[in-house]
C-alpha positions, -999 to 999 in steps of 0.1 A, spaced: 0 0 0 13 35 -8 -9 51 18 -21 36 51 -41 66 61 -63 72 31 -78 37 30 -116 37 26 -137 22 53 -148 -6 29 -115 -15 12 -103 -42 -11 -75 -67 -8 -49 -55 -33 -23 -75 -51 9 -59 -64 18 -72 -99 55 -75 -107 61 -70 -144 90 -92 -156 106 -79 -187 120 -99 -217 156 -111 -219 181 -83 -218 157 -57 -205 165 -33 -178 147 -31 -145 153 -17 -110 167 -44 -87 154 -49 -51 184 -28 -39 174 8 -45 208 25 -49 245 18 -55 272 42 -45 309 48 -47 331 77 -36 343 101 -63 379 96 -50 377 59 -58 365 66 -93 394 90 -100 421 68 -84 408 37 -102 410 54 -135 445 65 -129 455 29 -121 436 14 -150 449 34 -180 459 7 -205 468 -18 -179 486 -51 -188 458 -77 -190 482 -105 -180 489 -87 -147 469 -97 -116 451 -67 -102 443 -68 -64 406 -68 -56 412 -37 -34 421 -16 -64 385 -13 -75 393 -28 -109 358 -29 -124 359 0 -148 353 -5 -185 385 -4 -205 385 12 -240 393 -12 -268 425 7 -277 438 -2 -242 430 -39 -243 460 -49 -264 437 -60 -292 414 -47 -319 379 -34 -312 366 -63 -332 383 -88 -309 371 -69 -279 335 -70 -291 337 -107 -296 334 -110 -258 299 -95 -260 269 -119 -255 241 -119 -280 207 -125 -263 175 -128 -283 146 -112 -265 126 -144 -262 156 -167 -256 151 -197 -232 176 -185 -206 179 -195 -170 204 -189 -142 229 -217 -137 232 -224 -100 264 -245 -101 296 -237 -120 300 -256 -152 331 -278 -156 330 -275 -194 358 -255 -210 338 -250 -242 329 -213 -246 307 -213 -277 280 -187 -282 245 -201 -282 223 -191 -311 185 -188 -311 159 -182 -338 149 -145 -341 117 -134 -324 98 -102 -327 95 -80 -296 59 -79 -281 39 -48 -288 36 -24 -258 6 -4 -246 12 34 -243 25 46 -210 31 79 -191 58 83 -165 58 112 -140 80 120 -110 68 112 -75 84 127 -44 79 127 -6 52 152 4 70 166 34 70 200 17 32 198 18 31 188 54 22 151 47 41 118 50 24 105 19 41 105 -16 27 130 -42 27 135 -79 18 166 -100 -8 162 -127 -30 186 -146 -68 189 -145 -88 208 -172 -81 226 -205 -58 244 -202 -44 222 -175 -43 234 -139 -15 218 -119 -24 198 -88 -1 182 -63 -20 151 -51 -14 120 -30 -14 87 -49 -30 58 -31 -35 21 -39 -61 19 -12 -85 43 -27 -107 43 -58 -121 78 -62 -97 105 -73 -106 140 -61 -93 176 -58 -106 206 -40 -127 229 -62 -141 264 -64 -166 275 -53 -159 259 -19 -195 258 -6 -188 236 24 -153 234 38 -119 234 21 -87 231 41 -56 253 33 -37 239 3 -4 249 -13 -18 256 -48 -48 276 -59 -81 257 -58 -91 241 -91 -115 264 -109 -139 245 -132 -151 278 -149 -116 282 -164 -117 248 -181 -133 242 -215 -136 204 -209 -151 203 -175 -186 187 -170 -206 172 -141 -219 137 -142 -257 139 -146 -280 123 -121 -295 90 -132 -265 78 -152 -248 45 -147 -217 63 -133 -239 81 -108 -254 48 -97 -220 34 -91 -212 64 -69 -243 58 -48 -270 76 -68 -272 107 -46 -280 139 -64 -285 176 -59 -309 185 -86 -295 171 -119 -259 169 -105 -246 136 -92 -228 137 -59 -200 116 -44 -189 111 -8 -159 91 5 -152 84 41 -117 72 51 -106 50 80 -90 78 99 -122 98 100 -114 122 72 -138 126 43 -145 144 10 -177 151 -9 -189 172 -38 -199 169 -74 -190 138 -94 -173 153 -125 -154 146 -157 -123 163 -170 -92 160 -191 -64 146 -170 -28 156 -181 2 134 -172 27 149 -196 26 172 -226 23 141 -248 0 120 -226 -35 130 -216 -68 112 -208 -101 127 -217 -134 121 -197 -117 112 -165 -143 108 -137 -132 124 -104 -146 142 -74 -147 180 -74 -145 183 -37 -163 212 -20 -165 197 15 -132 182 26 -126 173 63 -96 159 80 -58 162 79 -46 161 43 -17 184 49 -15 210 21 -20 186 -9 -46 195 -35 -63 161 -34 -58 124 -41 -52 100 -70 -70 67 -65 -50 36 -78 -73 9 -63 -93 -18 -81 -128 -1 -81 -147 13 -110 -135 49 -106 -98 42 -100 -73 56 -125 -61 21 -137 -97 10 -142 -107 41 -161 -76 41 -184 -76 3 -192 -85 9 -229 -58 36 -233 -30 24 -210 -36 -13 -206 -48 -13 -169 -13 -16 -154 8 8 -134 41 8 -115 58 31 -91 91 36 -73 93 57 -41 128 71 -36 148 63 -5 159 100 -1 139 132 0 163 149 -23 157 126 -53 125 118 -72 110 85 -79 84 78 -105 48 67 -112 42 50 -146 7 45 -159 7 18 -185 33 -8 -193 68 -4 -178 91 7 -206 116 -19 -218 143 7 -217 156 16 -183 167 51 -193 133 65 -179 140 44 -145 174 60 -145 170 96 -157 142 105 -132 164 92 -104 194 111 -116 176 145 -120 195 160 -91 229 156 -109 244 180 -134 239 167 -170 270 164 -192 273 163 -230 270 129 -247 303 110 -252 303 93 -286 273 69 -286 268 72 -248 240 98 -246 231 98 -209 260 114 -190 265 134 -158 292 156 -143 299 146 -107 326 172 -101 324 185 -65 305 156 -51 320 134 -24 300 103 -35 279 91 -64 245 75 -59 228 57 -88 197 34 -91 205 -3 -90 199 -21 -123 193 -58 -131 189 -77 -163 157 -98 -159 153 -127 -183 120 -142 -196 122 -173 -173 128 -152 -141 166 -153 -140 181 -121 -126 216 -107 -132 223 -78 -108 248 -54 -122 275 -38 -101 282 0 -100 307 -1 -129 283 -23 -150 258 6 -149 280 37 -150 313 41 -169 337 70 -170 350 71 -206 370 103 -207 404 102 -189 407 140 -192 374 145 -173 374 117 -147 343 129 -129 320 126 -159 301 93 -159 277 79 -185 250 52 -185 267 22 -200 238 13 -223 231 21 -259 197 16 -276 191 -10 -302 179 1 -337 141 0 -339 128 -35 -345 161 -52 -336 153 -88 -324 181 -92 -300 199 -75 -271 237 -74 -265 251 -79 -230 284 -60 -235 318 -65 -219 311 -36 -195 283 -54 -178 302 -87 -177 333 -73 -159 341 -91 -126 314 -117 -134 320 -154 -143 298 -160 -174 289 -197 -177 278 -213 -210 260 -246 -206 259 -253 -243 241 -287 -241 212 -272 -220 212 -240 -239 216 -219 -208 238 -190 -197 247 -183 -160 263 -154 -142 283 -155 -110 291 -119 -98 323 -108 -82 343 -138 -94 375 -121 -105 
């Protein structure tokens, strides 16, 4: 549950669905962050400039940085031959015991098309301490043009609502201006006698359908059941979203503008957006108040750059380095924190990457600039490549007979 305070008096047992991605896809691992001191990065780079590959390097040296092909003592082609080709739907599994076979032959699989994905929208979430609440909040837009609202998101609630003008009952003090329906060209109330009004309880004031929600902590909200355009991002909106335009809101909600319901009922956001976003969502709440997490409505993207860029927003961006297009300048920082990343295969096998399998520091002249060590495939490419950067310090086991590949981290 995201929220333990905003659970309706009659609530549902919820299940959290874990979306396992295809082979070679990125996903956040159970560990939220990895870190290393900036001094370790700089000193390691100084030690590793074109080292002799036949020389044993002590484990204490931090030798897990990627080495440029020119420093490997061989050609770039030879270096790239250490990459592993993994088809998206390959039958892969984790090998639990080390193989005694000395045969290291790549395993080939028939090409398979990647599955089509439903549209998705990803927005930052953050702790609501600045709004005097311990809940996590997101910012969305209601109306046309969109009026921004900072609202709690809650898997224990179904009805979404915001405080509205005119506040005929009671509205608590919120951080942002109250939503003004008169300034939106797409606002409408749900008429009395409609199926939607019946689901809400069928209470009316004249021809306007009313809603009321009572929460387990004694707080409540009531007002006009309404419909409006909901804006997630400039490219993702949802028209005709049914929500509560609250004009009597009682209890301790801090200074938030309202609530986004992610439950399983008829009026929840996932239920209403099933036809557009596939009825799925995911979220990640950050460990630290200084960095954002994210809420994704729709399928989790197969690229981890969104799971990564949102988390790294507090760092200074740096220009792209060759084909590495997601780079940051860590100058002046004492330590570097990055989101943990795993490769999750179609059979459930998980390969947790270490710090230097996620972030590399490619420019010796600027040792504090690090880049995400992933490059996108061309559109429609049927395979993924696990490169030598991700394989460093890991024993890679090929069980050719069983057509399986295994990984044993921190082996060398």
